[in-house]
C-alpha positions in Angstrom: -15.8 -63.2 8.1 -16.4 -62.8 11.7 -17.3 -59.5 13.4 -13.9 -59.2 15.1 -11.9 -59.5 11.8 -14.1 -56.8 10.1 -13.2 -54.3 12.8 -9.5 -54.6 12.3 -9.3 -52.6 9.1 -11.4 -49.8 10.7 -9.2 -49.7 13.8 -6.0 -49.7 11.7 -7.3 -46.9 9.5 -8.1 -44.8 12.6 -4.7 -45.5 14.2 -2.8 -44.6 11.0 -4.9 -41.4 10.5 -4.2 -40.4 14.1 -0.5 -41.0 13.8 -0.2 -38.7 10.7 -2.5 -36.0 12.3 0.2 -35.2 14.8 2.9 -34.8 12.2 1.1 -32.6 9.7 3.1 -29.8 8.2 2.3 -26.3 9.4 1.3 -23.9 6.6 3.4 -20.8 6.2 1.9 -17.5 7.4 0.5 -15.1 4.7 2.7 -12.3 3.4 1.8 -8.9 4.8 1.2 -5.9 2.5 1.0 -2.2 3.5 0.1 0.9 1.5 0.7 4.6 2.1 1.0 7.9 0.3 3.6 10.7 0.9 2.4 13.3 1.1 -1.0 12.1 2.1 -2.6 15.5 1.3 -2.0 17.2 -2.0 -3.5 20.2 -3.8 -5.7 19.5 -6.9 -3.4 18.1 -9.6 -0.6 17.7 -7.0 1.8 14.8 -7.0 2.3 12.1 -4.3 4.3 8.9 -4.0 2.5 5.7 -3.2 4.5 3.0 -1.4 3.5 -0.6 -1.2 5.6 -2.9 1.1 5.3 -6.7 1.1 6.9 -8.6 4.1 7.5 -12.3 4.6 6.9 -12.9 8.3 8.1 -16.6 8.1 11.4 -18.3 8.9 11.1 -19.9 5.4 11.0 -18.3 1.9 7.8 -17.6 0.1 7.7 -18.0 -3.7 5.5 -16.5 -6.4 4.5 -13.6 -4.2 1.9 -11.5 -6.1 -0.3 -8.5 -5.8 -1.9 -5.9 -8.0 -3.3 -2.4 -7.5 -5.8 -0.2 -9.3 -6.1 3.5 -8.5 -9.6 4.7 -7.6 -11.3 7.5 -9.5 -9.7 10.8 -8.4 -6.1 9.4 -8.5 -4.1 9.1 -11.8 -1.2 6.6 -11.9 1.8 8.3 -13.5 4.8 5.9 -13.4 6.9 3.6 -11.2 9.6 5.5 -9.3 11.4 2.6 -7.6 11.3 -0.5 -5.6 12.8 -3.9 -4.9 9.9 -6.3 -5.6 10.4 -8.2 -8.8 14.2 -7.4 -8.9 17.3 -9.5 -8.3 16.8 -8.9 -4.6 13.7 -11.1 -4.8 15.1 -13.6 -7.2 13.6 -11.7 -10.1 10.0 -11.5 -11.1 7.6 -9.4 -13.2 6.4 -5.8 -12.7 3.7 -4.5 -15.0 2.3 -0.9 -15.1 -0.5 0.5 -17.2 -1.0 4.2 -16.5 -3.9 4.3 -19.1 -6.0 2.0 -16.9 -4.4 3.2 -13.6 -3.2 -0.4 -12.7 0.0 -2.1 -11.9 1.0 -5.6 -10.6 4.1 -7.2 -9.2 5.4 -10.8 -8.9 8.4 -11.6 -6.8 9.9 -15.0 -7.5 11.3 -15.5 -4.0 10.8 -13.4 -0.8 13.3 -14.8 1.7 12.6 -15.4 5.3 11.9 -12.1 7.1 12.5 -10.1 3.8 10.5 -7.1 2.7 10.3 -5.5 -0.7 8.7 -2.3 -1.9 7.2 -0.7 -5.0 6.9 3.1 -5.3 4.7 4.8 -7.8 4.1 8.4 -8.7 0.4 9.5 -8.7 -1.5 12.7 -9.3 -4.6 13.8 -7.3 -7.2 14.8 -10.0 -10.4 15.2 -8.0 -11.2 16.8 -4.7 -11.8 14.5 -1.7 -10.4 11.6 0.2 -9.6 8.7 -2.1 -9.0 5.3 -0.6 -6.7 3.0 -2.6 -6.9 -0.7 -1.8 -4.5 -3.3 -3.2 -5.5 -6.9 -4.0 -4.7 -9.6 -1.5 -1.1 -10.7 -1.5 -0.7 -14.3 -2.5 2.2 -16.8 -2.6 2.6 -20.5 -3.4 3.1 -21.5 0.3 0.5 -19.6 2.2 -3.2 -18.6 2.1 -3.8 -15.1 0.6 -2.9 -12.3 3.0 -5.2 -9.3 3.7 -5.3 -6.4 1.2 -3.9 -3.0 2.2 -5.4 0.5 1.9 -3.9 4.0 1.8 -5.8 7.3 1.6 -4.8 10.3 -0.6 -6.7 13.5 0.1 -6.9 16.1 -2.6 -7.8 19.7 -1.5 -8.1 23.1 -3.3 -5.1 25.3 -3.4 -4.8 27.6 -0.4 -5.6 31.1 -1.4 -2.6 33.4 -1.7 -2.4 37.2 -1.6 -1.7 38.9 -4.9 0.8 41.7 -5.2 -2.0 44.4 -5.3 -3.5 42.9 -2.1 -0.2 42.9 -0.3 0.3 46.6 -1.3 -3.2 47.5 -0.1 -2.6 45.7 3.2 0.7 47.4 3.7 -0.9 50.8 3.0 -3.8 50.1 5.4 -1.3 49.1 8.1 0.7 52.3 7.6 -2.4 54.5 7.8 -3.5 52.7 11.0 0.0 53.1 12.5 0.0 56.8 11.6 -3.4 57.4 13.2 -2.4 55.6 16.4 0.9 57.5 16.6 -0.9 60.8 16.1 -3.5 60.0 18.8 -0.7 58.9 21.2 1.3 62.0 20.7 -1.7 64.3 21.2 
């Protein structure tokens, strides 16, 4: 075999590879996940609603869209309160919640182009401080994993309130102060 004929397979391989490189299929963008608490500040043992929203930013559907969430120490997961992920709106799916381990997960069979879905859960603040809750990355069959989302629930002591006796004492003190000022003013 001469040198010229041995170069032909190499040149053909390069040309074929180059022709397919320009027509490669674009991968879908990752789903976007967000997390928030409302209210974001609760008293010790106070309740809040955590909302997780997953959005498909693509012009094509995403399938098998999944995420999970584990509450940090200081937040107890109580129950799911609503949402559209893993329902007929997303072609069905699976939602699993385990309050004993403070975890839940969601799988949506299909998230249509531009569609968003939500999951809402009831939680309780059981330890003082700012507690950051971060979800897993959101995944799908068509795209690379999307970034995780975080939300902060701050748990504070109850604000002090005045007792009935304190209110009567304050009212009496104000009445005495007013009487003294009236007497000084009229003299």
